[in-house]
VEXDREN-2710 file (C-alpha; in Angstrom, 1 decimal):
% VEXDREN-2710
k/r/px/py/pz
1/UNK/0.4/-38.4/35.7
2/UNK/-2.0/-38.8/32.9
3/UNK/-0.9/-39.0/29.2
4/UNK/2.1/-36.9/30.0
5/UNK/0.1/-34.2/31.8
6/UNK/0.6/-33.4/35.5
7/UNK/-2.6/-32.0/37.1
8/UNK/-1.5/-29.7/39.9
9/UNK/-4.6/-29.0/42.0
10/UNK/-4.4/-25.9/44.3
11/UNK/-6.4/-22.9/45.4
12/UNK/-5.9/-19.4/44.0
13/UNK/-7.4/-17.7/47.1
14/UNK/-6.9/-20.2/50.0
15/UNK/-7.6/-17.5/52.7
16/UNK/-11.3/-17.8/51.8
17/UNK/-11.2/-21.2/53.5
18/UNK/-11.0/-19.3/56.8
19/UNK/-14.7/-18.5/56.2
20/UNK/-15.4/-22.2/56.9
21/UNK/-14.6/-21.7/60.6
22/UNK/-17.7/-19.5/61.4
23/UNK/-19.9/-21.6/59.1
24/UNK/-18.9/-24.8/60.9
25/UNK/-19.1/-23.1/64.3
26/UNK/-22.6/-21.6/63.7
27/UNK/-23.9/-24.8/62.1
28/UNK/-22.7/-26.9/65.1
29/UNK/-24.3/-24.4/67.5
30/UNK/-27.6/-24.5/65.7
31/UNK/-27.6/-28.3/65.5
32/UNK/-26.9/-28.4/69.3
33/UNK/-29.8/-26.0/70.0
34/UNK/-32.1/-28.1/67.9
35/UNK/-31.4/-31.0/70.1
36/UNK/-34.3/-31.8/72.6
37/UNK/-32.0/-32.0/75.6
38/UNK/-30.6/-28.5/74.8
39/UNK/-34.1/-27.0/74.5
40/UNK/-35.8/-28.6/77.5
41/UNK/-33.0/-29.8/79.7
42/UNK/-33.3/-26.8/82.0
43/UNK/-37.0/-27.1/82.3
44/UNK/-37.8/-30.8/82.6
45/UNK/-35.9/-33.2/84.8
46/UNK/-33.5/-35.5/82.9
47/UNK/-35.1/-38.7/84.2
48/UNK/-38.5/-37.6/82.8
49/UNK/-37.3/-36.0/79.6
50/UNK/-36.2/-39.2/78.0
51/UNK/-39.7/-40.6/78.3
52/UNK/-41.4/-37.5/76.9
53/UNK/-39.3/-37.3/73.7
54/UNK/-41.2/-38.3/70.6
55/UNK/-38.9/-39.9/68.0
56/UNK/-39.6/-38.9/64.4
57/UNK/-40.3/-41.4/61.8
58/UNK/-37.8/-42.4/59.1
59/UNK/-39.7/-40.5/56.4
60/UNK/-38.8/-37.1/57.9
61/UNK/-37.4/-34.5/55.4
62/UNK/-33.8/-33.4/55.3
63/UNK/-32.9/-30.9/58.0
64/UNK/-32.8/-27.5/56.2
65/UNK/-29.8/-26.6/58.2
66/UNK/-27.8/-29.2/56.3
67/UNK/-28.8/-27.7/53.0
68/UNK/-27.8/-24.2/54.1
69/UNK/-24.5/-25.4/55.5
70/UNK/-23.7/-27.4/52.4
71/UNK/-24.5/-24.5/50.1
72/UNK/-22.2/-22.2/52.2
73/UNK/-19.4/-24.7/52.1
74/UNK/-19.6/-25.1/48.3
75/UNK/-19.8/-21.3/47.9
76/UNK/-16.7/-20.7/50.0
77/UNK/-14.7/-23.4/48.2
78/UNK/-15.8/-21.8/44.9
79/UNK/-14.6/-18.4/46.1
80/UNK/-11.2/-19.9/47.1
81/UNK/-10.5/-20.5/43.4
82/UNK/-9.8/-24.2/42.9
83/UNK/-7.7/-24.7/39.8
84/UNK/-5.7/-27.3/37.9
85/UNK/-5.3/-25.8/34.4
86/UNK/-3.2/-23.0/33.0
87/UNK/-4.4/-20.2/30.8
88/UNK/-2.1/-18.8/28.1
89/UNK/-1.6/-15.1/27.7
90/UNK/-4.0/-13.6/25.1
91/UNK/-1.2/-12.6/22.7
92/UNK/0.7/-15.9/22.6
93/UNK/0.4/-18.4/19.8
94/UNK/-1.9/-21.2/20.9
95/UNK/-1.1/-23.8/18.2
96/UNK/1.7/-26.3/19.0
97/UNK/4.3/-26.8/16.2
98/UNK/4.8/-30.4/15.4
99/UNK/7.5/-32.3/13.4
100/UNK/6.5/-35.8/12.4
101/UNK/9.3/-38.3/11.7
102/UNK/7.9/-41.3/9.7
103/UNK/9.9/-44.5/9.4
104/UNK/10.0/-45.6/5.7
105/UNK/12.2/-48.7/6.3
106/UNK/11.5/-52.0/4.5
107/UNK/9.9/-53.5/7.7
108/UNK/7.1/-50.9/7.3
109/UNK/5.8/-53.0/4.4
110/UNK/4.8/-55.8/6.8
111/UNK/1.1/-56.6/6.7
112/UNK/0.5/-57.6/10.4
113/UNK/-1.3/-54.3/10.7
114/UNK/-3.8/-54.0/7.8
115/UNK/-3.3/-53.0/5.0
116/UNK/0.4/-52.5/6.0
117/UNK/2.3/-50.8/8.7
118/UNK/3.3/-47.9/6.4
119/UNK/-0.2/-47.3/5.1
120/UNK/-1.7/-47.4/8.5
121/UNK/0.9/-44.9/9.7
122/UNK/0.0/-42.6/6.8
123/UNK/-3.6/-42.9/7.6
124/UNK/-3.0/-41.9/11.3
125/UNK/-0.8/-39.0/10.2
126/UNK/-3.7/-37.7/8.0
127/UNK/-6.1/-38.0/10.9
128/UNK/-3.7/-36.0/13.0
129/UNK/-3.4/-33.3/10.4
130/UNK/-7.2/-33.0/10.2
131/UNK/-7.4/-32.9/14.0
132/UNK/-4.8/-30.2/14.1
133/UNK/-6.3/-28.0/11.3
134/UNK/-4.6/-24.6/11.3
135/UNK/-1.6/-25.8/13.3
136/UNK/1.9/-25.9/11.8
137/UNK/3.2/-29.3/11.0
138/UNK/6.3/-30.6/9.3
139/UNK/7.4/-34.0/8.0
140/UNK/10.6/-36.0/8.1
141/UNK/11.2/-39.4/6.4
142/UNK/13.8/-41.7/7.7
143/UNK/15.3/-45.2/7.2
144/UNK/19.1/-45.6/7.1
145/UNK/19.2/-41.8/6.5
146/UNK/16.9/-39.0/7.5
147/UNK/15.4/-36.4/5.1
148/UNK/13.2/-33.3/5.4
149/UNK/10.1/-33.9/3.3
150/UNK/8.3/-30.7/4.3
151/UNK/9.2/-27.9/6.7
152/UNK/6.6/-26.5/9.1
153/UNK/3.4/-25.4/7.3
154/UNK/-0.2/-24.8/8.3
155/UNK/-1.5/-26.1/5.0
156/UNK/-2.0/-29.8/5.2
157/UNK/-2.8/-30.0/1.5
158/UNK/0.9/-29.3/0.7
159/UNK/2.0/-32.2/2.9
160/UNK/-0.5/-34.9/1.9
161/UNK/0.7/-35.6/-1.7
162/UNK/4.3/-36.1/-0.5
163/UNK/3.1/-38.2/2.4
164/UNK/1.2/-40.5/0.0
165/UNK/4.2/-40.9/-2.2
166/UNK/6.6/-42.1/0.5
167/UNK/7.8/-45.7/0.2
168/UNK/10.9/-47.7/1.1
169/UNK/12.1/-47.7/-2.5
170/UNK/12.6/-43.9/-2.3
171/UNK/15.1/-44.1/0.5
172/UNK/18.9/-44.2/-0.3
173/UNK/19.5/-46.9/2.4
174/UNK/17.5/-49.1/4.6
175/UNK/17.6/-49.1/8.4
176/UNK/16.1/-47.3/11.4
177/UNK/18.2/-44.2/12.1
178/UNK/15.6/-42.5/14.4
179/UNK/18.2/-40.4/16.2
180/UNK/19.1/-38.7/12.9
181/UNK/15.4/-38.1/12.1
182/UNK/14.8/-36.6/15.5
183/UNK/17.9/-34.4/15.2
184/UNK/16.7/-33.2/11.8
185/UNK/13.3/-32.4/13.2
186/UNK/14.8/-30.6/16.1
187/UNK/16.8/-28.4/13.7
188/UNK/13.6/-27.5/11.9
189/UNK/12.0/-26.5/15.3
190/UNK/15.1/-24.6/16.5
191/UNK/14.0/-21.2/15.1
192/UNK/10.7/-21.4/17.0
193/UNK/10.5/-19.1/20.1
194/UNK/9.4/-22.0/22.3
195/UNK/9.8/-25.7/22.1
196/UNK/7.6/-27.9/20.0
197/UNK/7.0/-31.7/19.8
198/UNK/8.6/-34.4/17.7
199/UNK/6.4/-37.4/16.9
200/UNK/8.2/-40.6/15.9
201/UNK/5.9/-42.9/13.8
202/UNK/7.3/-46.3/13.1
203/UNK/7.6/-50.0/14.0
204/UNK/10.9/-50.0/15.9
205/UNK/13.3/-47.7/17.7
206/UNK/16.8/-46.6/17.0
207/UNK/19.4/-49.4/17.7
208/UNK/21.5/-46.6/19.3
209/UNK/19.0/-46.6/22.2
210/UNK/16.3/-44.5/23.8
211/UNK/18.8/-42.1/25.5
212/UNK/20.4/-41.1/22.2
213/UNK/17.1/-40.4/20.5
214/UNK/15.9/-38.3/23.5
215/UNK/19.1/-36.3/23.4
216/UNK/18.6/-35.6/19.7
217/UNK/15.2/-34.0/20.5
218/UNK/17.1/-31.2/22.4
219/UNK/14.5/-28.9/24.2
220/UNK/11.5/-30.4/22.3
221/UNK/9.0/-33.0/23.6
222/UNK/9.1/-36.5/22.2
223/UNK/6.1/-38.7/21.5
224/UNK/5.9/-42.0/19.7
225/UNK/3.1/-43.6/17.7
226/UNK/3.9/-47.3/17.6
227/UNK/2.9/-49.2/14.4
228/UNK/4.0/-52.8/15.1
229/UNK/6.3/-54.1/17.8
230/UNK/8.2/-51.7/20.0
231/UNK/11.2/-52.5/22.2
232/UNK/10.3/-52.8/25.9
233/UNK/12.3/-49.7/26.8
234/UNK/9.9/-47.6/24.7
235/UNK/6.6/-49.1/25.8
236/UNK/6.0/-46.5/28.5
237/UNK/6.5/-43.6/26.1
238/UNK/4.8/-45.1/23.1
239/UNK/1.1/-44.7/22.1
240/UNK/0.0/-47.9/20.4
241/UNK/-1.9/-47.5/17.1
242/UNK/-5.6/-48.2/17.5
243/UNK/-8.5/-48.9/15.2
244/UNK/-10.4/-45.9/16.4
245/UNK/-9.3/-42.3/17.2
246/UNK/-8.2/-42.8/20.8
247/UNK/-4.5/-42.9/19.8
248/UNK/-4.8/-39.5/18.0
249/UNK/-6.7/-38.0/21.0
250/UNK/-3.9/-39.1/23.3
251/UNK/-1.2/-37.7/21.0
252/UNK/-3.0/-34.4/20.8
253/UNK/-3.1/-34.1/24.6
254/UNK/0.6/-34.8/24.9
255/UNK/1.5/-32.3/22.2
256/UNK/-0.7/-29.6/23.7
257/UNK/0.4/-30.3/27.2
258/UNK/4.1/-30.0/26.4
259/UNK/3.5/-26.9/24.3
260/UNK/1.5/-25.1/27.0
261/UNK/4.2/-26.0/29.6
262/UNK/6.9/-24.5/27.2
263/UNK/4.7/-21.4/26.6
264/UNK/4.3/-21.0/30.3
265/UNK/8.0/-21.2/31.0
266/UNK/8.8/-18.7/28.2
267/UNK/6.0/-16.2/28.5
268/UNK/4.4/-16.9/31.9
269/UNK/0.9/-18.2/32.4
270/UNK/-1.9/-17.8/34.9
271/UNK/-4.0/-20.5/36.5
272/UNK/-7.6/-20.7/35.3
273/UNK/-10.2/-20.3/38.0
274/UNK/-12.4/-23.4/38.0
275/UNK/-14.7/-22.5/40.8
276/UNK/-17.7/-22.2/38.5
277/UNK/-17.9/-26.0/38.3
278/UNK/-19.3/-25.9/41.8
279/UNK/-22.4/-24.3/40.3
280/UNK/-23.6/-27.8/39.3
281/UNK/-23.9/-29.2/42.8
282/UNK/-25.3/-25.9/44.0
283/UNK/-28.0/-26.0/41.4
284/UNK/-28.9/-29.6/42.3
285/UNK/-29.0/-28.7/45.9
286/UNK/-31.3/-25.8/45.3
287/UNK/-33.9/-28.2/43.9
288/UNK/-34.4/-29.6/47.4
289/UNK/-35.4/-26.1/48.7
290/UNK/-38.8/-26.3/47.0
291/UNK/-39.9/-29.3/48.9
292/UNK/-42.9/-28.7/51.2
293/UNK/-41.9/-28.1/54.7
294/UNK/-38.3/-27.1/53.9
295/UNK/-37.4/-23.6/54.8
296/UNK/-34.1/-22.0/53.9
297/UNK/-32.5/-18.6/54.6
298/UNK/-32.8/-17.5/51.0
299/UNK/-31.0/-14.2/51.4
300/UNK/-27.9/-15.7/52.9
301/UNK/-27.8/-18.6/50.5
302/UNK/-28.4/-16.3/47.5
303/UNK/-25.4/-14.2/48.6
304/UNK/-23.0/-17.2/48.4
305/UNK/-24.4/-18.3/45.1
306/UNK/-24.0/-14.9/43.5
307/UNK/-20.4/-14.6/44.9
308/UNK/-19.4/-18.0/43.6
309/UNK/-21.0/-17.5/40.2
310/UNK/-21.7/-13.8/39.3
311/UNK/-25.0/-12.9/37.9
312/UNK/-25.4/-12.6/34.1
313/UNK/-28.5/-10.5/34.3
314/UNK/-28.9/-7.9/31.6
315/UNK/-29.8/-5.2/34.1
316/UNK/-26.5/-3.6/35.0
317/UNK/-27.9/-2.0/38.2
318/UNK/-28.8/-5.4/39.6
319/UNK/-25.4/-6.9/38.6
320/UNK/-23.6/-4.0/40.2
321/UNK/-25.0/-5.1/43.6
322/UNK/-23.0/-8.3/43.4
323/UNK/-20.2/-8.0/40.9
324/UNK/-17.3/-5.7/40.3
325/UNK/-16.9/-4.2/36.8
326/UNK/-14.0/-6.5/36.1
327/UNK/-16.0/-9.6/37.1
328/UNK/-18.8/-8.5/34.8
329/UNK/-16.3/-7.9/32.0
330/UNK/-14.8/-11.3/32.4
331/UNK/-18.2/-13.0/32.1
332/UNK/-18.8/-11.1/28.8
333/UNK/-15.2/-11.9/27.7
334/UNK/-15.6/-15.7/28.4
335/UNK/-18.9/-15.6/26.4
336/UNK/-17.1/-14.1/23.4
337/UNK/-19.0/-10.8/23.7
338/UNK/-15.8/-8.7/23.4
339/UNK/-17.6/-5.4/22.6
340/UNK/-19.5/-5.6/25.9
341/UNK/-16.5/-6.8/27.8
342/UNK/-14.5/-3.7/26.6
343/UNK/-17.2/-1.5/28.0
344/UNK/-17.5/-3.4/31.3
345/UNK/-13.9/-3.9/32.3
346/UNK/-12.3/-1.3/34.6
347/UNK/-8.8/-2.7/34.3
348/UNK/-7.2/-0.9/31.2
349/UNK/-5.2/-4.0/30.3
350/UNK/-8.3/-6.2/30.0
351/UNK/-10.3/-3.4/28.4
352/UNK/-7.5/-3.3/25.7
353/UNK/-7.5/-7.0/25.3
354/UNK/-11.3/-7.1/24.9
355/UNK/-11.2/-4.3/22.4
356/UNK/-8.3/-6.0/20.5
357/UNK/-10.4/-9.2/20.3
358/UNK/-13.3/-7.1/19.0
359/UNK/-11.0/-5.7/16.2
360/UNK/-11.3/-2.2/17.7
361/UNK/-7.6/-1.5/17.6
362/UNK/-7.9/2.2/18.1
363/UNK/-9.5/1.8/21.5
364/UNK/-7.2/-1.1/22.3
365/UNK/-4.2/1.2/21.7
366/UNK/-5.7/3.9/23.9
367/UNK/-6.1/1.4/26.8
368/UNK/-2.8/-0.3/26.4
369/UNK/-1.1/3.1/26.5
370/UNK/-2.3/3.4/30.1
371/UNK/-0.5/0.2/31.2
372/UNK/3.1/1.0/32.2
373/UNK/4.4/-2.6/32.1
374/UNK/6.3/-4.8/29.7
375/UNK/3.1/-6.6/28.8
376/UNK/1.3/-3.3/28.2
377/UNK/4.0/-1.9/25.9
378/UNK/4.1/-5.2/23.9
379/UNK/0.3/-5.2/23.5
380/UNK/0.5/-1.5/22.6
381/UNK/2.9/-2.4/19.8
382/UNK/0.6/-5.0/18.5
383/UNK/-2.4/-2.7/18.5
384/UNK/-0.5/0.2/16.8
385/UNK/0.7/-2.3/14.1
386/UNK/-2.9/-3.3/13.5
387/UNK/-3.8/0.4/13.2
388/UNK/-0.9/0.7/10.6
389/UNK/0.7/3.3/12.9
390/UNK/4.0/1.6/12.3
391/UNK/6.3/4.3/13.8
392/UNK/4.3/4.2/17.1
393/UNK/4.4/0.4/17.0
394/UNK/8.2/0.4/16.6
395/UNK/8.6/2.8/19.5
396/UNK/6.5/0.5/21.7
397/UNK/8.6/-2.6/20.8
398/UNK/11.8/-0.6/21.3
399/UNK/10.6/0.2/24.8
400/UNK/10.0/-3.5/25.5
401/UNK/13.5/-4.5/24.1
402/UNK/15.1/-1.7/26.1
403/UNK/13.8/-3.3/29.3
404/UNK/14.2/-6.9/28.1
405/UNK/16.8/-7.2/25.3
406/UNK/16.2/-10.9/24.9
407/UNK/12.4/-10.7/24.4
408/UNK/11.9/-12.9/21.3
409/UNK/8.2/-12.1/20.6
410/UNK/9.0/-8.4/20.6
411/UNK/12.0/-8.9/18.3
412/UNK/10.0/-11.0/15.9
413/UNK/7.0/-8.5/15.8
414/UNK/9.4/-5.6/15.4
415/UNK/11.1/-7.1/12.4
416/UNK/7.7/-7.7/10.8
417/UNK/6.5/-4.2/11.5
418/UNK/9.8/-2.7/10.3
419/UNK/9.5/-4.6/7.0
420/UNK/5.9/-3.3/6.6
421/UNK/7.0/0.3/7.4
422/UNK/9.9/0.1/4.9
423/UNK/7.6/-1.2/2.2
424/UNK/5.1/1.6/2.9
425/UNK/7.9/4.2/2.7
426/UNK/9.2/2.8/-0.5
427/UNK/5.8/2.8/-2.0
428/UNK/5.2/6.4/-0.9
429/UNK/8.6/7.6/-2.4
430/UNK/7.9/5.8/-5.6
431/UNK/4.5/7.4/-5.8
432/UNK/6.0/10.8/-5.3
433/UNK/8.6/10.2/-8.0
434/UNK/5.9/9.0/-10.4
435/UNK/3.8/12.1/-9.7
436/UNK/6.7/14.5/-10.2
437/UNK/8.5/13.0/-13.2
438/UNK/6.9/13.4/-16.7
439/UNK/6.8/10.3/-18.9
440/UNK/9.8/9.9/-21.2
441/UNK/8.0/8.1/-24.0
442/UNK/4.8/8.5/-25.9
443/UNK/1.6/6.6/-25.3
444/UNK/1.3/3.1/-26.8
445/UNK/5.1/3.2/-27.4
446/UNK/7.0/0.0/-26.4
447/UNK/10.6/-0.2/-25.5
448/UNK/12.7/-3.3/-25.5
449/UNK/16.0/-3.7/-23.6
450/UNK/18.6/-4.5/-26.2
451/UNK/20.8/-6.0/-23.5
452/UNK/18.2/-8.5/-22.4
453/UNK/19.5/-12.1/-22.7
454/UNK/18.0/-15.5/-22.3
455/UNK/17.8/-17.3/-18.9
456/UNK/20.9/-18.4/-17.1
457/UNK/21.7/-21.8/-15.7
458/UNK/20.9/-22.3/-12.0
459/UNK/22.7/-24.9/-10.0
460/UNK/20.5/-26.8/-7.6
461/UNK/22.0/-27.6/-4.2
462/UNK/20.7/-29.9/-1.5
463/UNK/19.8/-26.9/0.6
464/UNK/17.6/-25.5/-2.2
465/UNK/15.4/-28.6/-1.9
466/UNK/14.7/-28.1/1.8
467/UNK/13.7/-24.5/1.9
468/UNK/10.0/-23.7/2.7
469/UNK/7.9/-23.5/-0.4
470/UNK/10.6/-25.1/-2.6
471/UNK/8.7/-28.4/-3.1
472/UNK/5.4/-26.6/-4.1
473/UNK/7.2/-24.2/-6.5
474/UNK/9.2/-27.1/-8.1
475/UNK/6.0/-29.1/-8.6
476/UNK/4.4/-26.2/-10.4
477/UNK/7.3/-25.8/-12.8
478/UNK/8.3/-29.4/-13.5
479/UNK/6.1/-32.2/-14.8
480/UNK/7.0/-34.9/-12.3
481/UNK/5.4/-37.0/-9.6
482/UNK/5.9/-36.4/-5.9
483/UNK/7.7/-39.8/-5.7
484/UNK/10.2/-38.8/-8.4
485/UNK/10.8/-35.5/-6.7
486/UNK/11.4/-37.1/-3.3
487/UNK/13.6/-39.8/-4.7
488/UNK/15.8/-37.2/-6.4
489/UNK/15.8/-35.0/-3.4
490/UNK/16.8/-37.8/-1.0
491/UNK/19.6/-38.9/-3.3
492/UNK/21.0/-35.4/-3.6
493/UNK/20.9/-35.0/0.2
494/UNK/22.5/-38.4/0.9
495/UNK/25.3/-37.6/-1.6
496/UNK/26.0/-34.2/0.0
497/UNK/28.9/-34.0/2.4
498/UNK/28.1/-34.0/6.1
499/UNK/28.6/-30.5/7.6
500/UNK/30.9/-29.9/10.5
501/UNK/29.5/-31.3/13.7
502/UNK/28.0/-34.3/11.9
503/UNK/24.4/-33.2/12.1
504/UNK/22.3/-33.0/8.9
END
């Protein structure tokens, strides 16, 4: 176990290890034949042979057989597909959603961590937002009560002014109700198709205990950034704040590890072939082959090297001698050359994925149409949506949902495409009406609705202040500071009746 991540080492193609049997057998046979007694034992009497043997000096070069055998072993292990990491499917979101629960209790004003616990916590949250640029992050503030400061957003500039304004004086009551904060963060993550992570940032844990806080997290992962003393029961789970960025790096690994595990459980993942790392010792080993007096069976050794690490030569005819089209396509795909990969792949699913990555959605749709699987139909729906062929896209998603009614990504994408299709149809109908109906007033004529009245009074509810975008919209319309806005928002929420079930 390392920073919350379990590394499960195994082989994707373990049957390749059977090739070690003849390698070991042949190498042993050749070593025995190189022995003097094996070569001359049948010709010279044993009692004379020992006196005729000339022992080589210590400066003798390495036996070339060892080099060949070691190269073969490394090549076979590479072919067996060693792996310890998962690879997410190409159409799955790769940014982990994160809700940060920041303690704003009076104890956070302590200065044992310079300049204060609260300011150091804010600084670390800003560093984490920068490190997770483009990922969706939300913010909860808690003391005696918990309050949603900002729902999930990928724009950190929206979070930062409200983060800077947080102080104990804004909170309706003092305390450390971490369980309520985690429960509120879990509610914000509940609509997500897969679990996210909740990060507690503070100087103490909930008096209710660790178990209550973990239950409040529901399906989501829980991480803790400790600013100040932490109860002994939390020490194993907490990441202590550091003066450098090691704490942020550890938190990032935990967040991504939990998210990838959740993505794998929801959508399925495949293991990433790591055999190419064995190229490094093979390359170093090859340096010894140029020493004077060292001979190596170059053809056989080259065969294993090419099989373990396919050639990237530009000459396709030479590459075809050693690599399948899919192997060549995967090399181009991993280099980011998606146009070339789309031409090289023979597998229609991978041809479509490469074309999709190259923004050639027409070719992608043609290739995905050849794949009669759930994944192929889902990818076809994505490609047709990018082509603005909304009806074909909806038909593809319907085929997925017919086979898997609970497929959340297909439901989500279908709703988006349906909305785009409805908007397109409405625009088309309006255009047809505008083209067919003559204008009913003269040019430069202005008409005023006599029934038009002034604005009406709108009652603000606690829920209105927690919807996405509400904070930003309110700040544009009202001349107030983030601190005033948050203080009023928290007060309204604290005064609101607790809904049935007791959860905020």
